[in-house]
Residue, then its C-alpha position, 0 to 999 in steps of 0.5 A: m444252741s450249740q452242736s460242739l461237744e466242748t464246753n464253752i464258757h465266756p470269759s465274763a461268766v462265774v461259774s463254780p469249779k464244783a458245778k457239774l458241766g455236761k458235754g457241749v454246754c454253752i454258758g454266755a456272758f455275765c452267767t453265774v452257775d453255783e456249786f450245787v448245780s448240774l447241767g446236762d449235755g447240750c444246755e445253752l445259758m445265752s447271758h445274765v442267766s442265774i442258776t443256783g441251789r441244788t438245781t439238777i438239769g437234764k439235756n438240750n435245755r436253753f436259758f434266755p437272758f436274765s432268767s433265774i432257776g433255783a433261787e429261794p422260794q418266797d416263802l416266809k416258812f422257808h429256813d434255808e432247807p437243802s431243797e431241790v429243782i429237778i428240770g428234764d430235757n429239751n425245756t425253753f425258758r425265755e427272758y426273766v423266767t423264775v423257777h424257785r426251789g422247793t420247801e420243807g413243807g412241799g416235799m423239797l422238791t420243784k420239779i419240771g419235765d420235758n419239752n416245755l415252754f416258759q414264755t417271758y416273765t412266767h414263774v414256777a414257785h416252790d414245790c410245783q409240779i410241771g409235766n411234758n409238753i406244757v406252755l406257760a404263756c407270757s407272764a402266767i404265774l404258778a403259786g406254790h404247790v401247783e401242779v400242771h399236768d401233761g400237754a395243758i396250756v396256761g394263757a398269758m397273765s393267768a394266775v393259778h392259786q397255791f396247791c391247784r391242779i390244771g388237768k391233762n390237756v386243758m386250754l386255759g385262756a388269758t387273764c384267768t384266775v384259777l381257784k379250783d382244780m381244772p379237770p383235764f381235757t377242758i377250756g376255761g376262760g372268764g378272767y377273775h370270775m372264770s368258769l369252764s367253757g367246753l371240752n378242748t376239741v381241737g386239742l384233743k383232736r391234735k392229740g390223736l383222740s378218735n371221734d368216739d373219745i371225744r363223743a365219750l368225754k362230751t356225754a360224761y362233761k355234760t352230765i358232771f359239769m352242768g347237770s344238777g344235783l350233788l357232784k358225787d351223784r353226777l360222777s355216779e351217773v356217769e359211771g352207771l353209763s358204762l361209757g367204757n372209755v379210759y378218758v372219761d375214767e381219767l376225768i372221773a378220777f380226778v374230779r374225785s380226788s380233787e381237794r379245792g373242788v373243780m371249776m364248773h361250766s358257766k350258766k351263761e353257756k348252753d353247749a359243751 
């Protein structure tokens, strides 16, 4: 990434004079930047990058060749409404990444936070809400209105159905088809017939959770996702244990707020 405070635009690039460019922006060969685009300080477009629509981008973002940001959504209900894409700071968009702007039916906004890595061929559809410190591995695709919460990892070639949520610090394996919400702090795998397979223990330790936090989450996990009876009764049972843990409370709140239903633990697995 260029450290110069001067803006550097390759002669072959097509940049609207109405576009807003911060300090030290570098725009490479054959890039296009349209009139409603704002690029923050230190952004780098390597070559053949297209940024269009009402797209606002923060500082120090890197766009590799053939990435396309802010294009019209692939939604037949879209009628050129003035929707937006808003992107934070320090994100990396590798080759052939696509991010589409929002729609009237989804709040008019596709939003991406900070410090995320979008590997090659990943797709962020209209009205998605992406948090911070997230990785979308190669060819992972998010349908419209998907939420991905902080610290999640979406495995290569996975597909997330519209309106699903990927919870905080989730680890999602490769080639998964996500049709329900993924609860925070969990691991999911199994391809098309995916299920939960336990807590993301390694990831939680890396995030600084204590052994007591992880033990409390394991107790809650086994009761909620591996227990018998109605889900609402299992949630009440965990609340009755009075674990007094903020992460358990967050897990319960996520499950209670689910509109699509949540993934459950595989019956083939014995331990969380």
